[in-house]
ROSETI-613892 format. One line per field, with one value per residue (C-alpha): residue number from 1; residue in one letter; x, y, z. Coordinates in Angstrom, 1 decimal. Layout:
// ROSETI-613892
num = (NUM,...)
residu = (A,...)
X = (X,...)
Y = (Y,...)
Z = (Z,...)
This chain:
// ROSETI-613892
num = (1,2,3,4,5,6,7,8,9,10,11,12,13,14,15,16,17,18,19,20,21,22,23,24,25,26,27,28,29,30,31,32,33,34,35,36,37,38,39,40,41,42,43,44,45,46,47,48,49,50,51,52,53,54,55,56,57,58,59,60,61,62,63,64,65,66,67,68,69,70,71,72,73,74,75,76,77,78,79,80,81,82,83,84,85,86,87,88,89,90,91,92,93,94,95,96,97,98,99,100,101,102,103,104,105,106,107,108,109,110,111,112,113,114,115,116,117,118,119,120,121,122,123,124,125,126,127,128,129,130,131,132,133,134,135,136,137,138,139,140,141,142,143,144,145,146,147,148,149,150,151,152,153,154,155,156,157,158,159,160,161,162,163,164,165,166,167,168,169,170,171,172,173,174,175,176,177,178,179,180,181,182,183,184,185,186,187,188,189,190,191,192,193,194,195,196,197,198,199,200,201,202,203,204,205,206,207,208,209,210,211,212,213,214,215,216,217,218,219,220,221,222,223,224,225,226,227,228,229,230,231,232,233,234,235,236,237,238,239,240,241,242,243,244,245,246,247,248,249,250,251,252,253,254,255,256,257,258,259,260,261,262,263,264,265,266,267,268,269,270,271,272,273,274,275,276,277,278,279,280,281,282,283,284,285,286,287,288,289,290,291,292,293,294,295,296,297,298,299,300,301,302,303,304,305,306,307,308,309,310,311,312,313,314,315,316,317,318,319,320,321,322,323,324,325,326,327,328,329,330,331,332,333,334,335,336,337,338,339,340,341,342,343,344,345,346,347,348,349,350,351,352,353,354,355,356,357,358,359,360,361,362,363,364,365,366,367,368,369,370,371,372,373,374,375,376,377,378,379,380,381,382,383,384,385,386,387,388,389,390,391,392,393,394,395,396,397,398,399,400,401,402,403,404,405,406,407,408,409,410,411,412,413,414,415,416,417,418,419,420,421,422,423,424,425,426,427,428,429,430,431,432,433,434,435,436,437,438,439,440,441,442,443,444,445,446,447,448,449,450,451,452,453,454,455,456,457,458,459,460,461,462,463,464,465,466,467,468,469,470,471,472,473,474,475,476,477,478,479,480,481,482,483,484,485,486,487,488,489,490,491,492,493,494,495,496,497,498,499,500,501,502,503,504,505,506,507,508,509,510,511,512,513,514,515,516,517,518,519,520,521,522,523,524,525,526,527,528,529,530,531,532,533,534,535,536,537,538,539,540,541,542,543,544,545,546,547,548,549,550,551,552,553,554,555,556,557,558,559,560,561,562,563,564,565,566,567,568,569,570,571,572,573,574,575,576,577,578,579,580,581,582,583,584,585,586,587,588,589,590,591,592,593,594,595,596,597,598,599,600,601,602,603,604,605,606,607,608,609,610,611,612,613,614,615,616,617,618,619,620,621,622,623,624,625,626,627,628,629,630,631,632,633,634,635,636,637,638,639,640,641,642,643,644,645,646,647,648,649,650,651,652,653,654,655,656,657,658,659,660,661,662,663)
residu = (M,A,T,L,S,P,P,L,H,T,Q,A,I,A,L,W,R,S,Q,Q,Q,W,H,R,S,L,E,R,T,T,C,Q,L,K,H,A,V,R,L,Q,A,R,Y,R,G,L,E,P,L,Y,D,D,G,Y,Q,T,V,K,N,L,D,Y,Y,H,E,S,L,G,E,L,V,E,H,D,S,G,P,P,R,W,F,C,P,V,D,A,G,S,P,I,E,D,A,P,L,M,L,Y,L,P,G,V,D,G,M,G,M,G,L,F,M,H,H,K,A,L,G,R,I,F,E,L,R,C,M,H,V,P,F,H,D,R,T,P,F,E,D,L,V,T,M,V,E,D,V,V,I,K,E,N,A,T,S,P,N,K,P,I,Y,L,L,G,N,S,F,G,G,C,L,A,L,A,V,A,A,R,N,P,H,I,D,L,I,L,V,L,V,N,P,A,T,S,Y,E,N,S,G,I,Q,Q,L,L,S,F,F,S,L,F,S,D,Q,A,C,M,A,I,T,A,L,L,N,Y,N,I,D,N,E,A,H,M,A,V,S,S,M,I,N,G,K,H,P,L,A,A,L,S,R,L,T,N,N,M,S,S,F,L,K,H,S,N,I,L,D,K,I,P,E,D,T,L,K,W,K,M,K,L,I,K,Q,A,A,S,Y,A,N,Y,R,L,Q,S,V,Q,A,E,V,L,L,L,A,S,C,G,D,K,L,L,P,S,K,A,E,A,D,R,L,Q,K,L,L,P,K,C,T,I,Y,F,F,D,K,H,G,H,S,L,L,L,E,Y,G,V,H,V,S,S,I,I,K,C,T,D,L,Y,R,H,S,R,R,Y,H,R,V,F,D,Y,I,P,P,S,A,T,E,L,K,E,V,D,K,A,T,R,D,L,R,F,R,T,C,P,A,M,Y,S,T,L,E,D,G,T,V,V,R,G,L,A,G,V,P,Q,D,G,P,V,L,L,V,G,N,H,M,L,L,G,I,E,L,I,S,L,A,A,E,F,L,R,L,K,G,V,V,V,R,G,I,A,H,P,L,L,F,P,D,K,K,R,A,W,S,E,G,H,D,F,F,D,F,L,N,L,W,G,G,V,P,M,M,Y,K,S,I,Y,E,L,L,A,A,G,E,F,V,L,L,Y,P,G,G,H,R,E,A,L,H,C,K,G,E,E,H,R,L,F,W,P,S,Q,A,E,F,V,R,L,A,A,Q,F,N,A,T,I,V,P,F,G,V,V,G,E,D,D,L,L,E,L,L,C,T,F,E,D,I,R,N,A,P,F,G,K,E,M,M,E,A,Y,S,E,H,L,K,L,R,E,D,V,D,H,E,V,F,F,P,G,L,Y,M,K,I,P,G,R,F,Y,Y,Q,F,G,K,P,I,P,T,K,D,K,Q,S,I,L,T,D,K,Q,A,A,N,D,L,Y,M,H,V,K,S,E,V,E,R,I,I,S,N,L,L,E,K,R,V,E,D,K,Y,R,S,L,I,P,R,M,L,Y,Q,A,A,R,G,P,T,C,E,V,P,A,F,D,P)
X = (38.1,39.2,36.5,36.4,36.4,33.0,34.2,36.0,33.0,30.6,32.9,33.1,29.3,28.9,31.5,29.9,26.4,27.7,29.4,26.2,24.1,26.6,26.7,22.9,22.6,25.2,23.4,20.1,21.4,23.2,20.1,18.0,20.4,20.6,16.8,16.5,19.0,17.3,13.9,15.3,16.5,12.9,11.0,13.8,14.1,12.4,14.1,11.9,10.0,10.3,8.4,5.1,4.0,0.9,2.5,3.1,0.1,-1.2,-4.6,-7.6,-6.5,-3.9,-6.6,-9.0,-6.3,-5.1,-8.7,-9.2,-6.2,-7.3,-10.8,-9.7,-6.8,-7.2,-8.4,-7.7,-8.6,-8.5,-4.9,-2.6,-0.2,2.3,2.1,5.4,5.0,4.7,8.4,10.2,8.8,10.9,12.5,10.0,7.0,3.6,1.5,-1.4,-3.9,-6.0,-9.5,-11.1,-14.6,-17.0,-15.1,-12.4,-9.6,-7.4,-6.3,-8.5,-5.6,-3.2,-3.2,-1.9,0.5,3.7,2.6,1.3,4.1,6.7,5.4,3.6,4.3,1.4,-0.5,-3.6,-6.4,-7.3,-10.5,-10.9,-14.2,-14.7,-14.3,-17.4,-15.8,-18.5,-18.1,-17.2,-14.4,-13.0,-13.2,-11.3,-8.7,-8.0,-8.2,-5.5,-3.1,-4.0,-3.5,-0.2,1.2,0.1,1.8,5.0,4.9,2.4,3.3,2.8,-0.5,-2.1,-3.9,-7.0,-7.9,-11.4,-13.0,-16.8,-17.4,-13.9,-15.1,-17.6,-14.8,-12.5,-15.3,-16.0,-12.4,-12.1,-15.3,-14.0,-10.5,-11.0,-7.8,-5.6,-4.3,-6.1,-6.5,-9.3,-9.4,-12.9,-13.7,-17.4,-18.1,-21.0,-22.7,-25.4,-26.3,-29.8,-30.6,-29.2,-31.1,-28.8,-30.9,-34.1,-32.3,-30.8,-34.1,-35.7,-33.0,-33.1,-34.7,-31.4,-28.3,-25.7,-23.3,-25.9,-26.6,-22.8,-22.4,-25.2,-23.6,-20.2,-21.6,-23.3,-19.9,-18.2,-17.7,-17.5,-17.6,-14.3,-12.7,-13.8,-12.7,-9.2,-8.9,-9.7,-7.3,-4.5,-4.9,-4.9,-1.7,0.0,-0.7,-1.4,-5.2,-4.9,-3.1,-5.8,-8.5,-6.7,-6.6,-10.3,-11.4,-9.1,-10.5,-14.1,-13.7,-11.6,-14.5,-16.0,-12.7,-12.5,-16.1,-15.3,-14.3,-18.0,-18.2,-15.5,-17.2,-19.0,-22.8,-23.8,-21.2,-23.5,-26.1,-23.3,-21.7,-25.0,-25.7,-22.1,-22.4,-25.8,-24.3,-21.3,-23.4,-25.6,-22.7,-20.8,-23.8,-24.7,-21.3,-20.5,-20.8,-17.8,-15.4,-12.8,-10.3,-9.4,-11.4,-10.7,-13.8,-13.5,-16.9,-17.9,-20.8,-21.3,-21.7,-24.4,-24.3,-24.5,-25.7,-22.1,-22.4,-25.4,-23.8,-20.6,-22.8,-24.4,-21.2,-19.5,-22.3,-21.8,-18.0,-16.2,-13.0,-14.1,-12.8,-14.5,-13.1,-15.8,-15.1,-17.5,-16.8,-16.1,-18.1,-18.2,-14.8,-13.0,-9.6,-9.8,-10.3,-7.8,-7.0,-7.4,-4.2,-4.9,-1.3,-1.5,-4.9,-3.5,-0.6,-2.9,-5.1,-2.2,-3.0,0.5,2.4,4.8,3.8,0.7,0.8,1.2,4.3,4.6,8.4,9.2,6.3,6.8,7.2,8.5,6.3,6.3,6.6,2.9,2.3,4.5,2.5,-0.7,0.9,1.9,-1.6,-3.2,-0.8,-0.3,-2.3,-0.2,3.1,1.9,0.9,4.0,6.8,9.1,12.8,15.2,18.7,21.2,24.6,27.8,30.3,32.5,29.5,28.6,24.9,23.7,20.4,19.1,19.8,23.4,24.4,22.2,23.9,23.1,23.1,21.3,20.6,19.8,17.6,16.0,14.9,13.0,10.0,6.3,4.3,0.6,-1.2,2.1,1.6,5.4,5.4,4.3,6.7,9.6,9.0,8.4,11.6,13.7,12.2,12.8,16.3,17.9,15.7,15.3,12.1,11.7,9.9,7.9,7.1,3.5,0.7,-1.4,-4.4,-3.1,-3.5,-7.2,-8.8,-10.8,-13.5,-14.9,-13.1,-13.5,-10.6,-11.0,-7.6,-5.8,-6.3,-3.7,-3.9,-3.2,-0.2,1.1,0.9,2.5,5.4,6.0,4.7,4.9,3.0,5.1,6.8,10.5,10.4,9.5,12.4,14.7,13.6,13.8,17.3,18.4,17.2,19.3,16.3,15.9,13.7,11.7,11.1,9.3,10.0,7.3,4.7,1.0,1.8,3.6,1.4,-1.7,-0.2,-2.1,-2.1,1.3,3.2,4.3,7.8,8.2,9.5,7.7,10.2,10.0,12.8,13.8,16.8,15.9,16.1,19.8,20.6,18.7,20.7,24.0,23.0,23.1,25.7,23.1,23.7,21.4,20.4,18.7,16.4,14.0,11.1,9.1,6.3,3.0,2.3,2.3,-0.3,-2.7,-4.4,-5.8,-9.4,-10.2,-7.6,-7.3,-7.1,-10.2,-12.3,-10.8,-11.6,-15.2,-17.9,-17.6,-14.9,-12.3,-14.6,-15.6,-12.0,-10.9,-13.9,-13.1,-9.3,-8.2,-7.6,-5.6,-3.0,0.5,2.7,1.9,4.1,1.9,-1.4,-2.7,-5.4,-5.6,-8.0,-8.0,-8.2,-10.3,-8.3,-8.5,-6.1,-4.2,-2.6,0.3,4.0,6.5,7.9,11.6,13.5,17.1,18.9,21.8,25.3,25.0,25.9,27.5,27.1,29.6,32.3,29.8,29.1,29.5,26.0,24.6,25.7,26.4,23.2,24.8,26.5,23.2,21.5,24.2,23.9,20.1,20.3,22.8,20.3,17.5,19.6,20.5,16.9,16.1,19.1,18.0,14.4,15.7,18.0,15.2,12.9,15.6,16.7,13.3,12.9,15.6,13.6,11.9,9.9,8.4,5.0,2.8,2.5,6.3,6.5,3.6,5.2,8.6,7.0,4.8,8.0,10.1,7.6,5.6,8.2,11.2,12.9,12.0,15.0,15.1,17.4,21.2,22.2)
Y = (35.8,37.6,39.5,40.7,44.4,45.6,46.1,42.7,41.1,42.6,41.4,37.9,37.7,39.0,36.5,33.6,34.6,34.9,31.4,29.9,31.4,30.2,26.7,26.6,27.8,25.3,22.5,23.5,23.7,20.4,18.8,20.1,18.8,15.4,15.4,16.3,13.6,11.0,12.0,12.1,8.5,7.6,9.2,8.7,5.0,4.3,5.4,7.5,5.3,2.3,-0.9,-0.9,-4.3,-3.0,-3.6,-7.3,-8.1,-11.7,-12.4,-13.8,-17.4,-16.9,-15.6,-18.5,-21.1,-19.7,-19.6,-23.2,-24.3,-22.4,-23.7,-27.3,-27.5,-24.5,-24.8,-23.3,-19.9,-16.5,-15.2,-12.6,-13.2,-11.1,-11.6,-12.9,-11.0,-7.7,-7.7,-5.5,-2.1,1.1,2.1,3.2,2.4,2.7,-0.4,-1.3,-4.0,-5.5,-6.5,-8.7,-9.0,-11.6,-14.4,-13.8,-15.3,-12.2,-12.7,-10.0,-7.5,-9.6,-7.1,-4.4,-6.5,-5.1,-1.5,-1.3,-3.5,-1.1,1.8,0.0,-2.9,-4.9,-7.6,-9.4,-10.9,-14.5,-16.2,-19.8,-20.8,-23.4,-20.8,-19.4,-16.6,-14.0,-10.5,-8.9,-11.4,-10.4,-6.7,-7.6,-9.5,-6.4,-4.1,-6.1,-5.5,-1.8,-1.2,-3.1,-1.3,2.1,1.3,0.5,3.5,6.0,8.8,6.7,6.2,2.8,2.1,-0.1,-1.1,-2.6,-4.2,-4.6,-6.5,-5.5,-1.8,-2.5,-4.1,-1.1,1.4,-0.7,-0.6,3.1,3.8,1.9,3.5,7.2,8.2,6.1,7.7,5.5,6.1,4.1,3.1,1.7,-0.1,-0.3,-0.8,-3.2,-0.7,-0.4,-4.1,-3.5,-1.3,-3.6,-5.9,-8.9,-10.0,-10.3,-12.0,-14.7,-15.2,-15.8,-18.3,-20.0,-23.1,-23.7,-25.0,-22.7,-23.4,-22.1,-19.0,-18.3,-18.8,-16.3,-13.8,-14.3,-13.7,-10.5,-9.5,-10.0,-6.7,-7.5,-3.8,-3.2,-6.2,-5.0,-1.4,-2.5,-4.8,-1.9,0.4,-2.1,-2.2,1.6,1.6,-0.6,-4.2,-6.7,-7.1,-10.9,-10.5,-8.1,-10.5,-13.4,-11.6,-10.6,-14.2,-15.7,-13.4,-13.9,-17.7,-17.7,-18.2,-20.9,-22.7,-22.8,-23.3,-26.6,-24.4,-24.2,-27.9,-27.7,-25.0,-26.2,-26.5,-23.8,-21.2,-18.9,-18.7,-17.9,-15.3,-13.5,-13.5,-12.2,-9.3,-8.3,-8.1,-6.1,-3.5,-3.0,-2.8,-0.3,1.9,2.2,3.6,5.9,9.0,7.8,7.6,10.3,8.7,10.1,8.1,7.6,6.0,4.2,3.8,1.8,3.4,0.1,-2.0,-4.6,-6.1,-3.0,0.6,1.8,5.2,6.3,4.8,6.9,10.1,9.0,8.2,11.4,13.3,11.3,11.0,14.3,13.6,11.7,11.9,10.0,8.6,7.5,4.7,5.1,1.9,-0.5,-3.1,-4.4,-6.2,-3.0,-4.4,-7.3,-5.0,-3.5,0.2,0.7,1.9,2.3,3.3,6.3,7.4,7.4,9.6,12.0,12.6,13.5,10.5,8.9,10.0,8.7,10.7,12.4,15.3,15.1,16.8,17.6,17.6,14.6,12.3,12.4,9.2,9.6,8.6,4.9,3.6,3.2,6.8,8.1,6.1,7.7,11.1,10.2,9.0,12.1,14.5,12.7,15.4,18.2,16.5,15.9,19.5,21.1,18.5,20.0,20.5,20.8,22.3,22.7,24.4,22.5,24.0,25.3,27.2,24.8,24.5,20.9,19.2,17.3,17.8,16.8,20.2,20.1,18.7,15.1,15.5,18.0,20.3,22.1,25.2,25.6,29.2,30.3,31.9,30.8,30.6,31.1,28.9,27.2,24.9,24.2,22.4,18.9,18.5,19.8,17.5,14.5,15.0,15.3,11.9,10.3,11.7,12.0,9.9,13.0,14.3,18.1,19.4,22.4,25.4,26.5,28.8,27.5,27.7,24.6,22.4,22.3,20.2,17.9,15.9,14.3,13.1,10.8,8.4,7.9,9.5,11.9,15.7,18.4,18.7,14.9,15.3,18.1,15.8,12.9,15.1,16.4,20.0,22.2,25.4,28.5,29.1,29.8,27.1,24.6,25.7,25.4,21.9,20.7,22.1,20.6,17.2,17.6,17.9,19.4,22.5,24.3,27.9,30.6,34.0,35.6,33.3,33.7,37.2,35.5,32.5,34.7,37.5,39.9,40.5,41.5,40.2,36.8,35.8,38.8,38.4,39.8,39.0,40.5,42.7,40.3,38.0,35.4,32.3,33.2,33.2,30.0,28.3,29.5,28.2,24.7,25.1,24.5,24.9,27.5,26.7,29.6,28.5,29.9,28.5,30.0,28.9,29.8,32.4,29.5,27.5,29.9,33.2,35.3,36.6,37.9,38.8,40.3,43.8,43.4,42.4,45.0,47.8,46.8,48.4,47.0,44.7,45.8,45.2,41.8,40.8,41.8,40.0,36.9,36.6,38.6,35.4,34.0,36.8,35.6,38.7,42.0,43.8,42.8,44.5,41.5,39.2,35.5,35.2,32.6,34.2,33.3,31.8,29.6,27.1,27.9,25.5,24.7,25.5,24.1,24.6,25.3,25.0,26.0,25.5,27.9,27.4,26.1,28.6,27.0,28.8,26.8,29.5,32.4,32.3,36.0,36.5,35.1,38.4,40.8,42.2,43.7,40.4,38.6,41.2,41.1,37.3,37.6,40.1,37.9,34.9,37.2,38.5,35.0,34.0,37.0,36.3,32.7,33.7,36.2,33.6,31.0,33.4,34.1,30.5,28.9,30.7,28.3,25.2,23.8,21.5,24.3,23.8,20.8,19.5,19.0,17.2,14.9,14.0,13.3,11.0,9.3,8.2,7.3,6.3,8.3,7.9,9.2,12.4,15.3,17.5,21.2,24.1,23.7,25.2)
Z = (56.2,53.0,51.0,47.5,46.8,45.4,41.8,41.7,43.4,40.8,37.9,39.4,39.7,36.1,34.8,36.7,35.4,31.9,32.1,33.5,30.7,28.1,29.6,29.7,26.2,25.0,26.9,25.5,21.9,22.3,23.7,20.8,18.2,19.9,20.1,16.4,15.4,17.5,16.1,12.6,13.1,14.0,11.1,8.6,9.6,6.3,3.0,0.7,-1.8,0.5,-0.5,1.3,-0.2,-2.0,-5.4,-4.7,-2.5,-2.7,-4.2,-2.4,-3.0,-0.3,2.1,1.5,1.7,5.0,6.2,5.3,7.2,10.3,10.2,9.9,12.3,14.7,18.3,21.7,23.2,21.6,21.2,19.5,16.6,14.8,11.0,9.6,6.3,8.3,8.8,11.4,12.2,12.4,15.7,18.4,16.3,18.0,18.7,16.4,17.4,14.6,15.8,13.2,11.9,13.3,11.5,14.2,12.1,12.1,8.5,7.0,7.1,5.0,2.1,4.5,6.7,5.1,4.8,8.4,9.7,8.5,10.6,13.5,15.8,14.4,16.4,15.2,17.3,16.5,17.7,16.5,14.9,17.6,20.4,22.2,24.3,25.3,24.0,27.3,27.8,24.3,25.4,28.6,26.5,24.4,27.4,29.3,26.4,26.2,29.9,30.0,27.0,28.3,31.7,29.8,27.5,28.9,26.4,23.2,21.5,21.0,17.7,17.5,13.9,14.2,11.2,11.3,14.5,15.6,15.3,18.1,20.1,19.6,20.6,23.7,24.8,24.2,26.2,29.2,29.0,28.2,30.1,27.7,24.5,21.9,18.2,16.6,12.9,12.3,9.0,8.4,12.1,12.9,15.3,12.6,12.9,14.2,11.3,8.6,6.4,7.1,10.1,8.0,5.2,7.4,9.1,5.7,4.9,8.3,6.8,5.0,6.7,8.4,5.5,2.9,5.0,5.2,1.5,0.8,3.2,1.5,-1.9,-0.8,0.7,-2.6,-4.6,-8.3,-9.2,-7.4,-9.1,-12.5,-11.8,-10.7,-13.7,-16.0,-14.1,-14.4,-18.2,-18.3,-16.3,-18.8,-17.7,-20.4,-20.9,-20.5,-17.2,-15.9,-17.0,-15.3,-12.0,-12.3,-13.0,-10.4,-7.7,-8.8,-8.6,-5.4,-3.0,-5.2,-5.4,-1.6,-0.8,0.9,3.9,4.8,5.3,8.0,10.1,13.2,12.9,15.4,14.3,12.4,15.2,17.7,15.5,15.0,18.7,19.3,16.8,18.2,21.7,20.4,18.6,21.6,24.0,21.9,21.1,24.7,25.6,22.6,24.7,26.8,23.8,23.9,21.5,18.0,15.4,11.7,10.1,6.8,5.3,2.1,0.2,-1.7,1.5,0.9,4.4,6.6,6.0,6.5,4.9,7.0,10.1,9.5,9.4,12.7,14.5,13.5,15.3,18.5,18.5,19.3,17.3,14.3,10.7,7.8,4.6,2.2,-0.4,-3.2,-5.2,-2.4,-0.4,3.2,3.1,2.4,3.7,1.2,-1.8,-4.2,-4.2,-0.4,1.3,5.0,5.9,3.4,4.8,8.4,7.2,5.3,8.3,10.6,12.9,12.8,15.8,18.4,21.4,22.9,20.4,16.6,15.4,11.7,11.7,14.0,13.3,9.5,7.5,3.9,0.9,-0.2,-3.8,-3.9,-2.8,-5.5,-8.0,-6.6,-7.1,-10.7,-11.4,-10.0,-11.7,-15.0,-16.9,-15.3,-16.1,-19.7,-20.1,-18.5,-19.2,-16.6,-17.6,-14.6,-14.6,-11.8,-11.3,-10.3,-7.9,-10.8,-12.2,-15.0,-15.6,-16.4,-17.1,-14.0,-10.3,-10.1,-8.9,-5.8,-2.7,-1.8,1.9,4.1,5.7,2.5,2.2,-1.3,-1.8,-4.8,-6.4,-6.5,-9.7,-9.7,-7.2,-6.4,-9.4,-9.6,-6.2,-7.2,-10.1,-8.0,-5.1,-7.4,-9.4,-6.2,-5.2,-8.5,-9.4,-5.9,-3.6,-1.4,0.3,0.0,3.1,2.0,4.2,3.3,4.3,7.2,4.9,3.1,6.2,6.8,9.5,7.1,8.8,5.7,2.6,-0.4,-0.9,-4.6,-5.2,-2.9,-3.2,-3.1,0.7,1.1,-1.2,1.0,4.0,2.3,1.1,4.6,4.3,7.4,8.2,8.0,11.4,12.0,14.7,12.0,9.7,12.8,13.6,9.9,9.5,12.8,11.6,8.4,6.0,2.6,3.2,0.5,1.3,-0.7,0.9,-1.3,0.2,-0.8,-2.3,-5.1,-5.4,-5.7,-7.7,-9.9,-13.7,-15.1,-12.0,-13.4,-12.4,-10.0,-6.5,-3.4,-0.7,2.8,4.2,7.0,6.5,9.1,6.9,6.3,10.0,10.5,7.7,9.2,12.6,11.3,8.6,6.0,2.2,0.6,-3.0,-4.8,-7.7,-10.2,-12.1,-15.1,-17.4,-15.7,-18.5,-21.0,-19.0,-17.1,-17.9,-15.1,-15.3,-11.9,-9.3,-5.8,-7.2,-9.3,-6.3,-4.0,-6.5,-6.9,-4.7,-1.1,-2.4,0.1,3.1,1.7,1.2,4.7,6.3,4.2,4.8,7.8,9.8,7.0,6.7,7.3,6.6,8.1,5.6,2.7,1.9,0.0,1.3,0.6,-2.4,-5.1,-8.5,-11.5,-14.4,-17.4,-19.0,-22.2,-24.7,-22.5,-22.9,-20.5,-17.0,-16.6,-13.3,-12.6,-9.3,-8.8,-7.4,-3.8,-1.1,1.9,5.2,7.2,6.9,7.2,11.0,11.2,9.8,13.1,14.9,12.0,10.7,7.6,6.7,7.0,4.8,2.2,1.9,1.8,-1.1,-2.9,-2.7,-3.9,-6.8,-7.8,-8.0,-10.1,-12.4,-12.9,-13.7,-16.3,-17.8,-18.1,-19.8,-22.4,-22.9,-23.2,-26.5,-27.9,-26.9,-30.0,-27.7,-25.6,-27.2,-26.6,-30.2,-30.8,-27.5,-28.3,-31.6,-30.0,-27.3,-29.9,-31.8,-28.7,-26.0,-23.4,-20.6,-22.6,-21.6,-23.9,-24.8,-23.9,-24.6,-24.3,-20.9)
């Protein structure tokens, strides 16, 4: 048998190993890219600013008419139905089971059918008024679906949205199945029934008929404060006062118009329902310690039927993974009141996922039209004060107003400078959505992703906006995954050092020496777009900064103890500390995006350190040049100050585009 000589044998083994490593690397990269594209199809299955139905939701007449039909003609055992108006969900959407209140009709989610039906496979439980199925049998009915779906897709979560009585049902199922990946969304759960005043009230009115008792309960359930608040809000947002008044009076009289429903309800219904809810509360409370599921608890502070706020505090102490959203101006029927967007809250709390672990890149759902309006409402004052003017650069070097020079398709890496506190972020992201229909995925400090356990839902805060806009904590792995998925990625190499700069450091860059983002861009043939933004010096004035505190007695030790765990860059001797500042009579924000830099023909930077550094320095110098240019050109803008802008908009309308300098 012929043998190889030692040198040739060694060369053959080395060549074979090299080929095997190359094939494994190619296979791994191809698998990752396919995985990213597949996942992108999942979370980008909805276009940005998709219609979530909240803007066109039907009024309460629709609910009561449907309820009347079901009461009169419905019969048979409990069953599931898929709402027609929910539409078709995105590909690979997780399952959501809606468990209704003690009425059992399953129509209490109708205001949210379209919004939830776009991102979940939505099924609603229906228990006819004539049905007398015991509570444990209802638990078994839900449990059977949960077990079957878990067997079919063991790695996907199952959502149980339990409203009042349905909250007890959801907790019971979760307690009996701790090994199944369940996410509970509980709306004013009836676990507090024994501590509520509704029992005594109904006992007092026991001399009256069941219909009278149910009418009294329904009137207590009605929240006139919410209706009046939403009517006033609609007028503030531009709706005609008569239209707002019409909606208010229609909803207020809706129950009275359909009060004949009560005559069709079987005589013993109220007694049975009260017995059922008492059993449910007792059953769920006894088993709370067995619940291992993630829980999102929506609690109304104005609930007149149950002590929902106090119950939320109690449940959070007993449930290990519980997050609470309080609703200050809402009543017991939270899901039937305006201004409640359940789908947005699920997104904001990082509970929307397709697998056992939440992934900020692959589980992201773009903002809807309603969510953009929420941002506009919350940032109206900032936009009024700063009136952002945006410019971009075409391929031939021409600078134009707007974002026409920014590529339409990703992957794109936007690289620029931070202003104080990152106040340029919201305007930048919102303008990309409005003008290009593109979501910009920001890379941010981990400090901006707190694990909030309690929140008030009367308007989203900055951290909610960061989640809705797809923000991701700073890790090179995250940038890699975003670029692989073809996203628009927003990167600030200066990080918190620029966002929390000191006095006299406005519009300066504090970039690290590493050129890693250049190599990442080249790996996926991404286009780098350098940009600059100026204007913070016309809006904010620093009073107390990082250096002021550090130079004070014991200041350095205090700063290190406060923020050592928050440091992101070892090359920067600058702790995370929020400065003292005050607002000035505002000027204007100016953004300019430079000429796009494709990396498709620059693959040498993947292996050539000098080539990568040269491109990095080119991007940095472009950002510095743009900042310098904007600082010079803004002097030519006669609308830089607030008063001229106000006069211009007063003559032409508040939504008109205010001119700026000639590029």
